Structures are given as C-alpha cells and as structure tokens.
PyMOL Python script that loads the backbone (N, CA, C, O; Angstrom):
from pymol import cmd

cmd.read_pdbstr("""\
ATOM      1  N   MET A   1       0.845  -1.172   0.000  1.00  0.00           N
ATOM      2  CA  MET A   1       0.000   0.000   0.000  1.00  0.00           C
ATOM      3  C   MET A   1       0.890   1.234   0.000  1.00  0.00           C
ATOM      4  O   MET A   1       1.841   1.305   0.778  1.00  0.00           O
ATOM      5  N   ASN A   2       0.600   2.201  -0.854  1.00  0.00           N
ATOM      6  CA  ASN A   2       1.345   3.449  -0.892  1.00  0.00           C
ATOM      7  C   ASN A   2       0.870   4.361   0.225  1.00  0.00           C
ATOM      8  O   ASN A   2      -0.327   4.511   0.469  1.00  0.00           O
ATOM      9  N   GLU A   3       1.850   4.973   0.904  1.00  0.00           N
ATOM     10  CA  GLU A   3       1.504   5.899   1.975  1.00  0.00           C
ATOM     11  C   GLU A   3       1.229   7.269   1.375  1.00  0.00           C
ATOM     12  O   GLU A   3       2.023   7.780   0.586  1.00  0.00           O
ATOM     13  N   LEU A   4       0.113   7.854   1.749  1.00  0.00           N
ATOM     14  CA  LEU A   4      -0.272   9.183   1.283  1.00  0.00           C
ATOM     15  C   LEU A   4       0.500  10.231   2.066  1.00  0.00           C
ATOM     16  O   LEU A   4       0.485  10.226   3.297  1.00  0.00           O
ATOM     17  N   LYS A   5       1.174  11.126   1.361  1.00  0.00           N
ATOM     18  CA  LYS A   5       1.886  12.234   1.998  1.00  0.00           C
ATOM     19  C   LYS A   5       0.979  13.452   1.896  1.00  0.00           C
ATOM     20  O   LYS A   5       0.557  13.830   0.804  1.00  0.00           O
ATOM     21  N   LEU A   6       0.683  14.055   3.023  1.00  0.00           N
ATOM     22  CA  LEU A   6      -0.237  15.175   3.081  1.00  0.00           C
ATOM     23  C   LEU A   6       0.476  16.364   3.702  1.00  0.00           C
ATOM     24  O   LEU A   6       0.987  16.273   4.818  1.00  0.00           O
ATOM     25  N   ASP A   7       0.513  17.471   2.989  1.00  0.00           N
ATOM     26  CA  ASP A   7       1.106  18.708   3.495  1.00  0.00           C
ATOM     27  C   ASP A   7       0.014  19.474   4.230  1.00  0.00           C
ATOM     28  O   ASP A   7      -0.883  20.040   3.606  1.00  0.00           O
ATOM     29  N   ILE A   8       0.092  19.488   5.554  1.00  0.00           N
ATOM     30  CA  ILE A   8      -0.930  20.146   6.367  1.00  0.00           C
ATOM     31  C   ILE A   8      -0.399  21.495   6.825  1.00  0.00           C
ATOM     32  O   ILE A   8       0.696  21.591   7.379  1.00  0.00           O
ATOM     33  N   GLN A   9      -1.186  22.530   6.588  1.00  0.00           N
ATOM     34  CA  GLN A   9      -0.827  23.888   6.987  1.00  0.00           C
ATOM     35  C   GLN A   9      -1.699  24.278   8.189  1.00  0.00           C
ATOM     36  O   GLN A   9      -2.835  23.821   8.316  1.00  0.00           O
ATOM     37  N   ILE A  10      -1.158  25.117   9.056  1.00  0.00           N
ATOM     38  CA  ILE A  10      -1.933  25.601  10.193  1.00  0.00           C
ATOM     39  C   ILE A  10      -1.530  27.051  10.487  1.00  0.00           C
ATOM     40  O   ILE A  10      -0.343  27.371  10.561  1.00  0.00           O
ATOM     41  N   ASP A  11      -2.515  27.905  10.651  1.00  0.00           N
ATOM     42  CA  ASP A  11      -2.207  29.301  10.963  1.00  0.00           C
ATOM     43  C   ASP A  11      -1.890  29.441  12.454  1.00  0.00           C
ATOM     44  O   ASP A  11      -2.203  28.555  13.249  1.00  0.00           O
ATOM     45  N   LYS A  12      -1.271  30.556  12.821  1.00  0.00           N
ATOM     46  CA  LYS A  12      -0.785  30.770  14.186  1.00  0.00           C
ATOM     47  C   LYS A  12      -1.905  30.685  15.229  1.00  0.00           C
ATOM     48  O   LYS A  12      -1.737  30.039  16.263  1.00  0.00           O
ATOM     49  N   ASP A  13      -3.042  31.330  14.967  1.00  0.00           N
ATOM     50  CA  ASP A  13      -4.138  31.317  15.942  1.00  0.00           C
ATOM     51  C   ASP A  13      -4.684  29.912  16.165  1.00  0.00           C
ATOM     52  O   ASP A  13      -4.995  29.538  17.296  1.00  0.00           O
ATOM     53  N   THR A  14      -4.800  29.136  15.094  1.00  0.00           N
ATOM     54  CA  THR A  14      -5.284  27.762  15.229  1.00  0.00           C
ATOM     55  C   THR A  14      -4.256  26.900  15.950  1.00  0.00           C
ATOM     56  O   THR A  14      -4.618  26.043  16.756  1.00  0.00           O
ATOM     57  N   ALA A  15      -2.981  27.123  15.667  1.00  0.00           N
ATOM     58  CA  ALA A  15      -1.918  26.327  16.282  1.00  0.00           C
ATOM     59  C   ALA A  15      -1.859  26.510  17.798  1.00  0.00           C
ATOM     60  O   ALA A  15      -1.442  25.602  18.517  1.00  0.00           O
ATOM     61  N   ILE A  16      -2.271  27.669  18.280  1.00  0.00           N
ATOM     62  CA  ILE A  16      -2.276  27.917  19.728  1.00  0.00           C
ATOM     63  C   ILE A  16      -3.246  26.961  20.420  1.00  0.00           C
ATOM     64  O   ILE A  16      -2.982  26.515  21.536  1.00  0.00           O
ATOM     65  N   GLY A  17      -4.356  26.647  19.774  1.00  0.00           N
ATOM     66  CA  GLY A  17      -5.323  25.704  20.320  1.00  0.00           C
ATOM     67  C   GLY A  17      -6.263  26.352  21.320  1.00  0.00           C
ATOM     68  O   GLY A  17      -6.113  27.517  21.686  1.00  0.00           O
ATOM     69  N   ARG A  18      -7.226  25.570  21.746  1.00  0.00           N
ATOM     70  CA  ARG A  18      -8.214  25.992  22.745  1.00  0.00           C
ATOM     71  C   ARG A  18      -8.342  24.885  23.769  1.00  0.00           C
ATOM     72  O   ARG A  18      -8.438  23.714  23.404  1.00  0.00           O
ATOM     73  N   TYR A  19      -8.344  25.235  25.041  1.00  0.00           N
ATOM     74  CA  TYR A  19      -8.572  24.253  26.092  1.00  0.00           C
ATOM     75  C   TYR A  19     -10.068  23.951  26.156  1.00  0.00           C
ATOM     76  O   TYR A  19     -10.899  24.851  26.040  1.00  0.00           O
ATOM     77  N   THR A  20     -10.395  22.685  26.340  1.00  0.00           N
ATOM     78  CA  THR A  20     -11.783  22.273  26.495  1.00  0.00           C
ATOM     79  C   THR A  20     -11.866  21.180  27.551  1.00  0.00           C
ATOM     80  O   THR A  20     -10.975  20.337  27.657  1.00  0.00           O
ATOM     81  N   ASN A  21     -12.933  21.201  28.324  1.00  0.00           N
ATOM     82  CA  ASN A  21     -13.136  20.151  29.325  1.00  0.00           C
ATOM     83  C   ASN A  21     -14.561  19.600  29.270  1.00  0.00           C
ATOM     84  O   ASN A  21     -15.030  18.947  30.202  1.00  0.00           O
ATOM     85  N   LEU A  22     -15.234  19.882  28.155  1.00  0.00           N
ATOM     86  CA  LEU A  22     -16.598  19.385  27.956  1.00  0.00           C
ATOM     87  C   LEU A  22     -16.841  19.245  26.465  1.00  0.00           C
ATOM     88  O   LEU A  22     -16.507  20.143  25.692  1.00  0.00           O
ATOM     89  N   ALA A  23     -17.415  18.136  26.059  1.00  0.00           N
ATOM     90  CA  ALA A  23     -17.782  17.936  24.660  1.00  0.00           C
ATOM     91  C   ALA A  23     -19.263  17.580  24.590  1.00  0.00           C
ATOM     92  O   ALA A  23     -19.751  16.736  25.342  1.00  0.00           O
ATOM     93  N   LEU A  24     -19.954  18.226  23.690  1.00  0.00           N
ATOM     94  CA  LEU A  24     -21.369  17.954  23.442  1.00  0.00           C
ATOM     95  C   LEU A  24     -21.480  17.456  22.006  1.00  0.00           C
ATOM     96  O   LEU A  24     -20.943  18.076  21.088  1.00  0.00           O
ATOM     97  N   ILE A  25     -22.170  16.351  21.812  1.00  0.00           N
ATOM     98  CA  ILE A  25     -22.237  15.743  20.491  1.00  0.00           C
ATOM     99  C   ILE A  25     -23.694  15.555  20.094  1.00  0.00           C
ATOM    100  O   ILE A  25     -24.500  15.034  20.865  1.00  0.00           O
ATOM    101  N   ALA A  26     -24.016  15.987  18.880  1.00  0.00           N
ATOM    102  CA  ALA A  26     -25.355  15.807  18.318  1.00  0.00           C
ATOM    103  C   ALA A  26     -25.191  15.321  16.889  1.00  0.00           C
ATOM    104  O   ALA A  26     -24.101  15.395  16.321  1.00  0.00           O
ATOM    105  N   HIS A  27     -26.280  14.822  16.309  1.00  0.00           N
ATOM    106  CA  HIS A  27     -26.186  14.382  14.921  1.00  0.00           C
ATOM    107  C   HIS A  27     -27.526  14.511  14.211  1.00  0.00           C
ATOM    108  O   HIS A  27     -28.592  14.507  14.827  1.00  0.00           O
ATOM    109  N   THR A  28     -27.428  14.623  12.904  1.00  0.00           N
ATOM    110  CA  THR A  28     -28.570  14.504  12.012  1.00  0.00           C
ATOM    111  C   THR A  28     -28.280  13.306  11.126  1.00  0.00           C
ATOM    112  O   THR A  28     -27.282  12.616  11.338  1.00  0.00           O
ATOM    113  N   LYS A  29     -29.106  13.047  10.164  1.00  0.00           N
ATOM    114  CA  LYS A  29     -28.854  11.928   9.260  1.00  0.00           C
ATOM    115  C   LYS A  29     -27.546  12.124   8.484  1.00  0.00           C
ATOM    116  O   LYS A  29     -26.854  11.153   8.178  1.00  0.00           O
ATOM    117  N   ASN A  30     -27.213  13.370   8.171  1.00  0.00           N
ATOM    118  CA  ASN A  30     -26.090  13.633   7.278  1.00  0.00           C
ATOM    119  C   ASN A  30     -24.843  14.208   7.928  1.00  0.00           C
ATOM    120  O   ASN A  30     -23.820  14.357   7.258  1.00  0.00           O
ATOM    121  N   GLU A  31     -24.897  14.540   9.228  1.00  0.00           N
ATOM    122  CA  GLU A  31     -23.720  15.144   9.839  1.00  0.00           C
ATOM    123  C   GLU A  31     -23.695  14.952  11.351  1.00  0.00           C
ATOM    124  O   GLU A  31     -24.723  14.749  11.996  1.00  0.00           O
ATOM    125  N   PHE A  32     -22.492  15.025  11.883  1.00  0.00           N
ATOM    126  CA  PHE A  32     -22.269  15.035  13.323  1.00  0.00           C
ATOM    127  C   PHE A  32     -21.805  16.435  13.701  1.00  0.00           C
ATOM    128  O   PHE A  32     -21.006  17.043  12.989  1.00  0.00           O
ATOM    129  N   ILE A  33     -22.302  16.937  14.810  1.00  0.00           N
ATOM    130  CA  ILE A  33     -21.918  18.248  15.318  1.00  0.00           C
ATOM    131  C   ILE A  33     -21.234  18.028  16.662  1.00  0.00           C
ATOM    132  O   ILE A  33     -21.830  17.490  17.595  1.00  0.00           O
ATOM    133  N   LEU A  34     -19.973  18.452  16.747  1.00  0.00           N
ATOM    134  CA  LEU A  34     -19.200  18.314  17.978  1.00  0.00           C
ATOM    135  C   LEU A  34     -18.912  19.710  18.501  1.00  0.00           C
ATOM    136  O   LEU A  34     -18.196  20.484  17.867  1.00  0.00           O
ATOM    137  N   ASP A  35     -19.471  20.027  19.657  1.00  0.00           N
ATOM    138  CA  ASP A  35     -19.208  21.300  20.318  1.00  0.00           C
ATOM    139  C   ASP A  35     -18.232  21.037  21.462  1.00  0.00           C
ATOM    140  O   ASP A  35     -18.497  20.220  22.343  1.00  0.00           O
ATOM    141  N   PHE A  36     -17.100  21.741  21.435  1.00  0.00           N
ATOM    142  CA  PHE A  36     -16.112  21.650  22.500  1.00  0.00           C
ATOM    143  C   PHE A  36     -16.251  22.905  23.338  1.00  0.00           C
ATOM    144  O   PHE A  36     -16.210  24.018  22.813  1.00  0.00           O
ATOM    145  N   ALA A  37     -16.417  22.726  24.654  1.00  0.00           N
ATOM    146  CA  ALA A  37     -16.734  23.850  25.529  1.00  0.00           C
ATOM    147  C   ALA A  37     -15.817  23.880  26.738  1.00  0.00           C
ATOM    148  O   ALA A  37     -15.158  22.898  27.083  1.00  0.00           O
ATOM    149  N   LEU A  38     -15.802  25.036  27.361  1.00  0.00           N
ATOM    150  CA  LEU A  38     -15.082  25.238  28.614  1.00  0.00           C
ATOM    151  C   LEU A  38     -16.119  25.348  29.721  1.00  0.00           C
ATOM    152  O   LEU A  38     -16.856  26.331  29.798  1.00  0.00           O
ATOM    153  N   LEU A  39     -16.170  24.337  30.573  1.00  0.00           N
ATOM    154  CA  LEU A  39     -17.068  24.338  31.721  1.00  0.00           C
ATOM    155  C   LEU A  39     -16.441  25.236  32.781  1.00  0.00           C
ATOM    156  O   LEU A  39     -15.328  24.976  33.239  1.00  0.00           O
ATOM    157  N   GLN A  40     -17.144  26.280  33.166  1.00  0.00           N
ATOM    158  CA  GLN A  40     -16.586  27.288  34.056  1.00  0.00           C
ATOM    159  C   GLN A  40     -16.960  27.006  35.506  1.00  0.00           C
ATOM    160  O   GLN A  40     -18.077  26.571  35.785  1.00  0.00           O
ATOM    161  N   PRO A  41     -16.026  27.253  36.438  1.00  0.00           N
ATOM    162  CA  PRO A  41     -16.286  26.958  37.853  1.00  0.00           C
ATOM    163  C   PRO A  41     -17.509  27.684  38.404  1.00  0.00           C
ATOM    164  O   PRO A  41     -18.207  27.137  39.258  1.00  0.00           O
ATOM    165  N   GLN A  42     -17.784  28.888  37.944  1.00  0.00           N
ATOM    166  CA  GLN A  42     -18.929  29.638  38.444  1.00  0.00           C
ATOM    167  C   GLN A  42     -20.238  29.172  37.812  1.00  0.00           C
ATOM    168  O   GLN A  42     -21.300  29.714  38.117  1.00  0.00           O
ATOM    169  N   GLY A  43     -20.168  28.192  36.951  1.00  0.00           N
ATOM    170  CA  GLY A  43     -21.361  27.650  36.313  1.00  0.00           C
ATOM    171  C   GLY A  43     -21.442  28.054  34.852  1.00  0.00           C
ATOM    172  O   GLY A  43     -20.884  29.072  34.443  1.00  0.00           O
ATOM    173  N   GLY A  44     -22.119  27.274  34.099  1.00  0.00           N
ATOM    174  CA  GLY A  44     -22.256  27.545  32.681  1.00  0.00           C
ATOM    175  C   GLY A  44     -21.060  27.034  31.898  1.00  0.00           C
ATOM    176  O   GLY A  44     -20.028  26.673  32.465  1.00  0.00           O
ATOM    177  N   ALA A  45     -21.220  27.013  30.604  1.00  0.00           N
ATOM    178  CA  ALA A  45     -20.162  26.558  29.717  1.00  0.00           C
ATOM    179  C   ALA A  45     -20.139  27.458  28.487  1.00  0.00           C
ATOM    180  O   ALA A  45     -21.175  27.949  28.039  1.00  0.00           O
ATOM    181  N   LEU A  46     -18.942  27.663  27.954  1.00  0.00           N
ATOM    182  CA  LEU A  46     -18.747  28.475  26.770  1.00  0.00           C
ATOM    183  C   LEU A  46     -18.203  27.593  25.665  1.00  0.00           C
ATOM    184  O   LEU A  46     -17.132  27.005  25.816  1.00  0.00           O
ATOM    185  N   VAL A  47     -18.924  27.488  24.552  1.00  0.00           N
ATOM    186  CA  VAL A  47     -18.433  26.709  23.415  1.00  0.00           C
ATOM    187  C   VAL A  47     -17.257  27.469  22.804  1.00  0.00           C
ATOM    188  O   VAL A  47     -17.389  28.635  22.434  1.00  0.00           O
ATOM    189  N   VAL A  48     -16.104  26.798  22.699  1.00  0.00           N
ATOM    190  CA  VAL A  48     -14.912  27.438  22.148  1.00  0.00           C
ATOM    191  C   VAL A  48     -14.615  26.975  20.726  1.00  0.00           C
ATOM    192  O   VAL A  48     -13.832  27.604  20.014  1.00  0.00           O
ATOM    193  N   SER A  49     -15.249  25.859  20.311  1.00  0.00           N
ATOM    194  CA  SER A  49     -15.037  25.368  18.956  1.00  0.00           C
ATOM    195  C   SER A  49     -16.170  24.431  18.568  1.00  0.00           C
ATOM    196  O   SER A  49     -16.648  23.646  19.387  1.00  0.00           O
ATOM    197  N   ARG A  50     -16.591  24.521  17.323  1.00  0.00           N
ATOM    198  CA  ARG A  50     -17.615  23.624  16.793  1.00  0.00           C
ATOM    199  C   ARG A  50     -17.075  22.968  15.531  1.00  0.00           C
ATOM    200  O   ARG A  50     -16.554  23.637  14.639  1.00  0.00           O
ATOM    201  N   ILE A  51     -17.210  21.643  15.471  1.00  0.00           N
ATOM    202  CA  ILE A  51     -16.805  20.877  14.295  1.00  0.00           C
ATOM    203  C   ILE A  51     -18.057  20.210  13.740  1.00  0.00           C
ATOM    204  O   ILE A  51     -18.797  19.559  14.478  1.00  0.00           O
ATOM    205  N   ILE A  52     -18.291  20.370  12.449  1.00  0.00           N
ATOM    206  CA  ILE A  52     -19.400  19.710  11.764  1.00  0.00           C
ATOM    207  C   ILE A  52     -18.776  18.796  10.720  1.00  0.00           C
ATOM    208  O   ILE A  52     -17.989  19.243   9.886  1.00  0.00           O
ATOM    209  N   THR A  53     -19.125  17.519  10.768  1.00  0.00           N
ATOM    210  CA  THR A  53     -18.477  16.557   9.878  1.00  0.00           C
ATOM    211  C   THR A  53     -19.458  15.482   9.440  1.00  0.00           C
ATOM    212  O   THR A  53     -20.561  15.374   9.976  1.00  0.00           O
ATOM    213  N   SER A  54     -19.048  14.696   8.467  1.00  0.00           N
ATOM    214  CA  SER A  54     -19.893  13.621   7.942  1.00  0.00           C
ATOM    215  C   SER A  54     -19.902  12.426   8.899  1.00  0.00           C
ATOM    216  O   SER A  54     -18.990  12.279   9.713  1.00  0.00           O
ATOM    217  N   PRO A  55     -20.928  11.571   8.807  1.00  0.00           N
ATOM    218  CA  PRO A  55     -20.939  10.359   9.633  1.00  0.00           C
ATOM    219  C   PRO A  55     -19.718   9.469   9.372  1.00  0.00           C
ATOM    220  O   PRO A  55     -19.186   8.855  10.296  1.00  0.00           O
ATOM    221  N   GLN A  56     -19.280   9.403   8.121  1.00  0.00           N
ATOM    222  CA  GLN A  56     -18.113   8.580   7.788  1.00  0.00           C
ATOM    223  C   GLN A  56     -16.861   9.116   8.470  1.00  0.00           C
ATOM    224  O   GLN A  56     -16.070   8.342   9.008  1.00  0.00           O
ATOM    225  N   HIS A  57     -16.677  10.424   8.453  1.00  0.00           N
ATOM    226  CA  HIS A  57     -15.501  11.008   9.103  1.00  0.00           C
ATOM    227  C   HIS A  57     -15.610  10.883  10.616  1.00  0.00           C
ATOM    228  O   HIS A  57     -14.601  10.660  11.284  1.00  0.00           O
ATOM    229  N   ALA A  58     -16.817  11.022  11.174  1.00  0.00           N
ATOM    230  CA  ALA A  58     -17.002  10.858  12.624  1.00  0.00           C
ATOM    231  C   ALA A  58     -16.597   9.453  13.052  1.00  0.00           C
ATOM    232  O   ALA A  58     -15.965   9.282  14.094  1.00  0.00           O
ATOM    233  N   LYS A  59     -16.954   8.449  12.259  1.00  0.00           N
ATOM    234  CA  LYS A  59     -16.593   7.066  12.596  1.00  0.00           C
ATOM    235  C   LYS A  59     -15.086   6.855  12.494  1.00  0.00           C
ATOM    236  O   LYS A  59     -14.496   6.170  13.329  1.00  0.00           O
ATOM    237  N   ALA A  60     -14.458   7.446  11.466  1.00  0.00           N
ATOM    238  CA  ALA A  60     -13.001   7.359  11.338  1.00  0.00           C
ATOM    239  C   ALA A  60     -12.316   8.070  12.509  1.00  0.00           C
ATOM    240  O   ALA A  60     -11.303   7.589  13.017  1.00  0.00           O
ATOM    241  N   LEU A  61     -12.862   9.210  12.938  1.00  0.00           N
ATOM    242  CA  LEU A  61     -12.325   9.943  14.080  1.00  0.00           C
ATOM    243  C   LEU A  61     -12.434   9.109  15.357  1.00  0.00           C
ATOM    244  O   LEU A  61     -11.495   9.063  16.152  1.00  0.00           O
ATOM    245  N   LEU A  62     -13.567   8.458  15.553  1.00  0.00           N
ATOM    246  CA  LEU A  62     -13.768   7.583  16.711  1.00  0.00           C
ATOM    247  C   LEU A  62     -12.706   6.485  16.746  1.00  0.00           C
ATOM    248  O   LEU A  62     -12.107   6.229  17.791  1.00  0.00           O
ATOM    249  N   ARG A  63     -12.473   5.839  15.609  1.00  0.00           N
ATOM    250  CA  ARG A  63     -11.479   4.767  15.534  1.00  0.00           C
ATOM    251  C   ARG A  63     -10.072   5.313  15.821  1.00  0.00           C
ATOM    252  O   ARG A  63      -9.308   4.706  16.571  1.00  0.00           O
ATOM    253  N   SER A  64      -9.742   6.449  15.224  1.00  0.00           N
ATOM    254  CA  SER A  64      -8.418   7.041  15.428  1.00  0.00           C
ATOM    255  C   SER A  64      -8.213   7.465  16.878  1.00  0.00           C
ATOM    256  O   SER A  64      -7.133   7.265  17.434  1.00  0.00           O
ATOM    257  N   LEU A  65      -9.234   8.046  17.492  1.00  0.00           N
ATOM    258  CA  LEU A  65      -9.133   8.457  18.891  1.00  0.00           C
ATOM    259  C   LEU A  65      -8.945   7.241  19.795  1.00  0.00           C
ATOM    260  O   LEU A  65      -8.137   7.285  20.722  1.00  0.00           O
ATOM    261  N   ALA A  66      -9.678   6.158  19.539  1.00  0.00           N
ATOM    262  CA  ALA A  66      -9.538   4.933  20.339  1.00  0.00           C
ATOM    263  C   ALA A  66      -8.123   4.366  20.207  1.00  0.00           C
ATOM    264  O   ALA A  66      -7.531   3.940  21.200  1.00  0.00           O
ATOM    265  N   GLU A  67      -7.581   4.358  18.991  1.00  0.00           N
ATOM    266  CA  GLU A  67      -6.218   3.865  18.773  1.00  0.00           C
ATOM    267  C   GLU A  67      -5.202   4.730  19.511  1.00  0.00           C
ATOM    268  O   GLU A  67      -4.257   4.208  20.104  1.00  0.00           O
ATOM    269  N   ASN A  68      -5.388   6.036  19.480  1.00  0.00           N
ATOM    270  CA  ASN A  68      -4.456   6.937  20.144  1.00  0.00           C
ATOM    271  C   ASN A  68      -4.547   6.850  21.663  1.00  0.00           C
ATOM    272  O   ASN A  68      -3.524   6.934  22.344  1.00  0.00           O
ATOM    273  N   VAL A  69      -5.742   6.685  22.203  1.00  0.00           N
ATOM    274  CA  VAL A  69      -5.889   6.497  23.650  1.00  0.00           C
ATOM    275  C   VAL A  69      -5.197   5.199  24.069  1.00  0.00           C
ATOM    276  O   VAL A  69      -4.522   5.165  25.098  1.00  0.00           O
ATOM    277  N   ALA A  70      -5.357   4.139  23.290  1.00  0.00           N
ATOM    278  CA  ALA A  70      -4.700   2.862  23.606  1.00  0.00           C
ATOM    279  C   ALA A  70      -3.181   3.025  23.605  1.00  0.00           C
ATOM    280  O   ALA A  70      -2.508   2.522  24.504  1.00  0.00           O
ATOM    281  N   ARG A  71      -2.635   3.718  22.612  1.00  0.00           N
ATOM    282  CA  ARG A  71      -1.180   3.944  22.565  1.00  0.00           C
ATOM    283  C   ARG A  71      -0.720   4.805  23.751  1.00  0.00           C
ATOM    284  O   ARG A  71       0.330   4.545  24.339  1.00  0.00           O
ATOM    285  N   TYR A  72      -1.500   5.818  24.095  1.00  0.00           N
ATOM    286  CA  TYR A  72      -1.180   6.664  25.248  1.00  0.00           C
ATOM    287  C   TYR A  72      -1.099   5.811  26.509  1.00  0.00           C
ATOM    288  O   TYR A  72      -0.143   5.916  27.276  1.00  0.00           O
ATOM    289  N   GLU A  73      -2.112   4.963  26.720  1.00  0.00           N
ATOM    290  CA  GLU A  73      -2.154   4.134  27.932  1.00  0.00           C
ATOM    291  C   GLU A  73      -1.036   3.099  27.943  1.00  0.00           C
ATOM    292  O   GLU A  73      -0.553   2.741  29.016  1.00  0.00           O
ATOM    293  N   GLU A  74      -0.615   2.615  26.792  1.00  0.00           N
ATOM    294  CA  GLU A  74       0.536   1.696  26.745  1.00  0.00           C
ATOM    295  C   GLU A  74       1.800   2.398  27.230  1.00  0.00           C
ATOM    296  O   GLU A  74       2.652   1.783  27.871  1.00  0.00           O
ATOM    297  N   THR A  75       1.916   3.675  26.922  1.00  0.00           N
ATOM    298  CA  THR A  75       3.100   4.442  27.287  1.00  0.00           C
ATOM    299  C   THR A  75       3.038   4.974  28.714  1.00  0.00           C
ATOM    300  O   THR A  75       4.010   4.863  29.462  1.00  0.00           O
ATOM    301  N   PHE A  76       1.893   5.556  29.097  1.00  0.00           N
ATOM    302  CA  PHE A  76       1.797   6.292  30.354  1.00  0.00           C
ATOM    303  C   PHE A  76       0.927   5.615  31.421  1.00  0.00           C
ATOM    304  O   PHE A  76       0.851   6.107  32.547  1.00  0.00           O
ATOM    305  N   GLY A  77       0.282   4.514  31.092  1.00  0.00           N
ATOM    306  CA  GLY A  77      -0.587   3.839  32.038  1.00  0.00           C
ATOM    307  C   GLY A  77      -2.038   4.245  31.836  1.00  0.00           C
ATOM    308  O   GLY A  77      -2.334   5.162  31.070  1.00  0.00           O
ATOM    309  N   PRO A  78      -2.940   3.558  32.524  1.00  0.00           N
ATOM    310  CA  PRO A  78      -4.372   3.789  32.340  1.00  0.00           C
ATOM    311  C   PRO A  78      -4.786   5.223  32.675  1.00  0.00           C
ATOM    312  O   PRO A  78      -4.284   5.832  33.620  1.00  0.00           O
ATOM    313  N   ILE A  79      -5.696   5.729  31.888  1.00  0.00           N
ATOM    314  CA  ILE A  79      -6.302   7.036  32.153  1.00  0.00           C
ATOM    315  C   ILE A  79      -7.494   6.788  33.070  1.00  0.00           C
ATOM    316  O   ILE A  79      -8.393   6.024  32.717  1.00  0.00           O
ATOM    317  N   PRO A  80      -7.517   7.424  34.244  1.00  0.00           N
ATOM    318  CA  PRO A  80      -8.649   7.189  35.149  1.00  0.00           C
ATOM    319  C   PRO A  80      -9.948   7.758  34.565  1.00  0.00           C
ATOM    320  O   PRO A  80      -9.954   8.819  33.941  1.00  0.00           O
ATOM    321  N   GLU A  81     -11.019   7.042  34.777  1.00  0.00           N
ATOM    322  CA  GLU A  81     -12.329   7.517  34.346  1.00  0.00           C
ATOM    323  C   GLU A  81     -12.776   8.635  35.277  1.00  0.00           C
ATOM    324  O   GLU A  81     -12.502   8.586  36.477  1.00  0.00           O
ATOM    325  N   PRO A  82     -13.467   9.648  34.738  1.00  0.00           N
ATOM    326  CA  PRO A  82     -13.948  10.709  35.625  1.00  0.00           C
ATOM    327  C   PRO A  82     -15.003  10.169  36.586  1.00  0.00           C
ATOM    328  O   PRO A  82     -15.780   9.278  36.241  1.00  0.00           O
ATOM    329  N   VAL A  83     -15.016  10.723  37.796  1.00  0.00           N
ATOM    330  CA  VAL A  83     -15.987  10.320  38.808  1.00  0.00           C
ATOM    331  C   VAL A  83     -17.122  11.344  38.772  1.00  0.00           C
ATOM    332  O   VAL A  83     -16.885  12.550  38.834  1.00  0.00           O
ATOM    333  N   ALA A  84     -18.345  10.853  38.672  1.00  0.00           N
ATOM    334  CA  ALA A  84     -19.501  11.756  38.696  1.00  0.00           C
ATOM    335  C   ALA A  84     -19.556  12.459  40.051  1.00  0.00           C
ATOM    336  O   ALA A  84     -19.257  11.863  41.085  1.00  0.00           O
ATOM    337  N   GLU A  85     -19.944  13.740  40.028  1.00  0.00           N
ATOM    338  CA  GLU A  85     -19.961  14.532  41.261  1.00  0.00           C
ATOM    339  C   GLU A  85     -20.834  13.913  42.340  1.00  0.00           C
ATOM    340  O   GLU A  85     -20.502  14.005  43.522  1.00  0.00           O
ATOM    341  N   ASN A  86     -21.951  13.279  41.959  1.00  0.00           N
ATOM    342  CA  ASN A  86     -22.834  12.693  42.956  1.00  0.00           C
ATOM    343  C   ASN A  86     -22.293  11.371  43.508  1.00  0.00           C
ATOM    344  O   ASN A  86     -22.851  10.820  44.456  1.00  0.00           O
ATOM    345  N   GLN A  87     -21.183  10.853  42.904  1.00  0.00           N
ATOM    346  CA  GLN A  87     -20.545   9.639  43.413  1.00  0.00           C
ATOM    347  C   GLN A  87     -19.308   9.947  44.246  1.00  0.00           C
ATOM    348  O   GLN A  87     -18.779   9.067  44.925  1.00  0.00           O
ATOM    349  N   ALA A  88     -18.849  11.188  44.196  1.00  0.00           N
ATOM    350  CA  ALA A  88     -17.612  11.552  44.904  1.00  0.00           C
ATOM    351  C   ALA A  88     -17.847  11.704  46.390  1.00  0.00           C
ATOM    352  O   ALA A  88     -16.915  12.007  47.135  1.00  0.00           O
TER     353      ALA A  88
END
""", "prot")
cmd.dss("prot")
cmd.show_as("cartoon", "prot")
cmd.util.cbc("prot")
cmd.orient("prot")
C-alpha cells in the first residue's frame, strides 16, 4: 500500500489551540456536530469550537481516537475515568 503524503498547513491562531473540558455531540442523518466547551467553575459553559463533519468522518475519528488512547495508555498507564460529582 502506498503511503499518502499530506502537506498540512496551520495558521498561528489555530496552532495555539483551545482548552476544552466538555464535549457535546449531536447528529442529524447527514452530519455530526461536535461542540467543544469550557465548563466554568462559576457555572455555565462556553463553546470554544464547533466541528461539523460527515458520519463517515465521525466514525473514522472515533477509531483514530480509540487507537491513540490505547497507545497513550501503553506508554503512560491507564487514564482514570472521571468520577460523577454525585458519586464523589
């Protein structure tokens, strides 16, 4: 199989990134909507980025994220699951 070489460009503002600690996911028949938000200590959340993508790309993203989490855990150990506030 030939490996695809992709030249990816990124502007300075995008490269800085955005911190997020909450993800909200919705879908229609033709697209997935991923809202990444900052849950604020005083309450409420601010969406800092929205991604709209196809179901096919969402499934590929899910697979890639699972593979990357597995590799992370092989290197650094298990990632603890978050504890619900009412269970703490």
